[in-house]
Structure formats: structure tokens, C-alpha cells
N, C-alpha and C positions, 0 to 999 in steps of 0.2 A: 475438448482439450484447450486449456487457456494458454495464452502467449506467455512465455517466460522472459519477459522484458521488464526493464526497470530504468528509471532516470538515475543520473549520477547522485542527485540529492537523496533519493530513496535508498539507493545502494549504501551510501554513507550512513544513513540513519539505521539501517539494519546492522551494519558492521559495528556501529556505536552501541546498539542494544546488546549484541552478542558480547562485545568487550565488557560492558557493564555487568551483564549477568555472570560471565565467567570469571572475571577478575575481582569484582566487588561483592555482588550479592551472594553468589554461591559460597565463597569462603566464610562469609558472616553466618549464613544459615547452617553450614556444616559445623561451625563452631558451636552454635546453639544446640544442634542435635547432639553433639558430643557431650556438652554440658548437661543437657536434660537426661541423656542416657546414664550419666554417672550418678544420678540421683536415686536410681534403683528401679522400682516397679514401673515398667514402661506402659503397661496396659491402662493405667489410670493417670498417666502423666500427659496433661494437655499440651504442655510446651513441646514435649517430644513428638507427639502425634501431629500437631500443627506444623512444626518445622520439618518433619520428615515428609509430610504431604507437599509442603512448599518446595522442598528439595527435588521431589519428583517432577513438579511442575517446571522448575527451572531447567532440569536436565532434559525434559521433553522439548522445551522451547529452544534450548541450545542445540539439540540434535536437528530440529527443524531448520533453524537459522543456518547452521553449517551446511546442510544439504542444499537449502534454498540458495544461499550465496554462491555456491559452486555452480549451480545450474542457470543462474540468471545472466542475461545478456544486457549490459549497460548500453543504452542508446543515448548518444550525445547529440547536441544540436549541430546541424550542418547548414551552411548558407543556402543550399539547394532547396531546403524545406520552406524558405520564406514565401509567404503569400498563399500557402496551401496548408491544409490540416494534415498533420502527421503526429506520430507519437511524441508526447511531451508538450504539445501545443496548448496554450490557453485560448479558449474559444468562447466568444459571446454570441448567443443565438437569440432570436426573437420569433414569436409566432404571430398569427394574424390578430390575436386579441391584444397584442402589445406586451405580453408577458416575456421578460428576458431572463436568461440564465447565463451564468459564466462559470466555467469549470476547466479543469486541466485533464487531458487524456494521458493516463499513466498505466503502469502495470498493476496487476491484481494485488500484489503485496504492498502497495502504497495507498490503497483506498481507505483503509481502516483509520478511524478517528479524524477523517477529513471529509466534510460535507461538500467541498468544492473540487473534489477529484472524482473522476469516473474511470472505470476499467476500460482498457483498449478492447476488451472482449464484449462490452455492452452493446446493445442494439444501437444506441445513440452514437457511440464512438465509431462503430462500423459504418453507419450511414454517413458520418461526417468526413471520413478519411478521403484525402485527395481533393476535397472541395475547396473553393476559394470564397473570398468575401463577396457577398451579394448572391451566392448560389442558394437555391431552394433545395432543402433536404427533406425527403419523406422517410420517416422512421417508423418501422413496424414494431409495435409494442403489444403486449398481451391485451391492452385496453383498446387496440385498434391502431390505425395509422395516424401519425401526427406530422404536420408540416411546419418546418422551421426555416428561418433565413439566417445566414451567417452575417453578423455585423462586424466582427473583429477577430483577428488571429494574431497571437503574440507568442514568442518563444523566449525562454530563459536562456540567455547567451552566457556561457561560462568560459 
């Protein structure tokens, strides 16, 4: 079971997507479906078939977003988090080979289309939670154990 958490920025982005789909894209596609249906034979009408399919995709995403937005818990920055890794932190880590990574720990619904975000449910995030700068973190992955050191912890303060 994944954590149903999200940052304020992620929450705002999902609300914006829902608003765009419901108020702008869906009415446009509905109008196209109506126009294409008025042309007659729907079985060979590519405009009708494509837009009807797109309308189903929009409706599916709208249902998901409405349900998701109701269930998500927004986690805001708190001064008590400073200096330790918690939800919403930007973390820079380094291994013994000198390889560094920088990413933000966020909810599952925020990781898509972002290479620099990782889910709070990932092994890396779980291993980093509550750690401080300079701490050594051993992360168990499918490829084996990996050792990382925390170089920096930052928070977006809103």
C-alpha cells in the first residue's frame, strides 16, 4: 500500500489538470463528437471514433483525479523538519565512487514526468527518512545493498 501523501505544489498541479480537462478539453471534444455524429454513418467516421475514444480517456482521468484529490493528504513544510530528511525534502547523496544524485522525496502521484523526484514508498526514500547530513545510509535494492552519504538536505518553504 502506497502512502497517500502529496506536496502542495503537486496538489495544485493535479487540481490544475482536473480543471483543464473538465472546463476546457472535455467541452471541445464533446463538441467534436456531436459534430462528427451529425455527419451520418458513425462506423466509418474517423473523427467520431477518435474523439469518442478521447472523450472516454478524459472521463477516466477526471474520475481518477477527483477520487485521488479527495484521498490525498497535503504535507506542508514545518520548521521541525529542518536538518533531517522527511517528506518533501530535496536530498543530495553521494556514494564511495563519488557518484552524486539529487532528488526530491514526494508522493506517488508526483513522480511522473520528473526524473528528479522519487516516491516516498521507494527503498531509497525509506532508507533516507529521518537521517541527517553526513549520515551513512544503506539501501536494499533488487541489485543488492548500496551505501550512500547525505551531503545536503533542503526544503521548499512556502
